[in-house]
N, C-alpha and C positions, 0 to 999 in steps of 0.2 A: 331516200334511198340509200341503205349501207353500202359501203365500198366492199368490193372483194379484196380480201386481203391474200397476197402472193409473196411467197418469199422471194427473193432476188434469185438465189441458186437452191433449188429443190433439195434437201436432205442435207445440206450444211447445217443446219440447225433448227432446233425444236421450236415452236411457236410459244409464245409468251402465256401468261394466265388471261383472264377475260379482259375483254375488249369493248370498245364501245365505237360508234361511228366516227368519234372524234380521233381516234388512235389506240395505240397500247395503254394498257392498265400503268399507271403512274410507277417511273421508273423507280428501282431500290426498294420497292414494297415486297410484301410475302407472295403478291401474284406473280411475281418473276421468278420465284425460287425454281423452278423447273425449267427455266429457260436457259440451253446450253447449246453448245458447238458439239455436233456431233462427230467424231473421228472413227479409226478404225484401229482395232490392235490384233498384230499378230499371235496367234496362238501357238507358234512354234519359238519365236523369241522374245516376245512382250513388246516389240517396238509400237508405237503408237504413233498414228499418221492423222494430218489433216491437211486438205481436206481429206474425205473420205476416198478408200481404195477398195474395190470389190473383187480385184482378181490375182494380186500378187502381194506379196511382201516388199515394200520399197526400201527396205535394209538391204544393202548389196552384199552383206555376207550371210543373207538368210534366203532361202529360195522356198519358204513357208508359201501355201495358199490357204489356210486354215484361219480366215479373218472373221473379227466379230467386231460390228458397232458398239460404239463406246462413247457416253457422254463424256466430254472434257470438263475439266474444272473451270469454275465460274470466276474463280479469284487467280490472279498471279501477280507479277511486278513488272514495272516498266523496264525494259532491256534498252530499247532505242525510241526515238520519236522525233518528227519533223514536221514541216508545214507542206501541205500538197498545193503547189503552184502550177498545176497543169489539169486539164480535163482528162480523167482516167477514161480507159475504154471500157465497151460495155461489159458487163451489165449495168454499169453506172450510166444513168440517165441524166442528162442535163441539156436546158434549151441553150442552144448556141445563138440565138438572138439576144441572150441575157447576159449581163457582164459576169465574169468568171468570180467566184468567191473562194479564196483558198481554204482548205479545212485542216485538221490536224489529223496527222498518221501515227499510230503508236504499234510498235512491235511489244509483244506482251510476253514474257517468260512463263510457261506453266511448268512449275518445279515437279510436280507428280509425274507427268508425260514427259518430262526433259524434252521440252520443245519450246518454239517461238511462233506465236500466231500473231499476224498482222490485221488490223481493222482500224476504222475511224475511232476518234474520240468523241465522246458523247457530247451532244451540241451544248455550246456554251463553255466547253474547255478550250483554253489558251495553251499556248506552248508554256507560258509562264507559269500555268498549274502544273505541269509535269517535271518530273526529274528521274533520272535513271534509279531503278530501285524502288520507286514510289508503287504502293499496294494499289490495284484496280481491281473492278469488278465488271463482269459482264453483263450489258443491260440491252433488252431489246430496243431496237430504232426504226426508223422509216427513211427509207433511200428517196424516194420519190411518190408523189400521188396526183392523182389526175381525177376527173369527175366519177370514174369507176372502179379504179384501181389504186389500192396503197401497196407498195412494194415493200417488204420488211426487210431488215437487216440486223446487224449487231452493232453494239458500240462498246468501246472501253471507257468506264466512268471511274473517275479518281475516288477511292473511298474516304470517308470522312468530311464530305460537303456535298451541298445542293448544288446540282447543276441543271 
């Protein structure tokens, strides 16, 4: 029986291309070209926000309320990075009986949107693989799975190498 696929936070990203019962389509392939984070653009001032905002412009200099959903850039540059040595709060899911394994957290600058978006690095990416200014690409990911559900998320993957 196929697992139900559920985004960790509904409306924050599009689903990737074709999926199998074993998980998302291969990372970095054409099937993922439509996978995007979803932001909001204020029609009055042009500011872009992530996560989405449905009621008001977050720019303190603007009182606009006409907001449009907008897909964000798939590529950006590492602005900062670190290893996560703590269990993050929900919606992250982890078994408290299992030993905690640190992960790599990446802040990525999206130049076209003039913003920084935080996310985990793709599985297999170590701190040593990253550097400020390194180009990365958004790829679909899996946060957690059980017998019934696969919770999907996004990861940042360095360009130019298989991870």
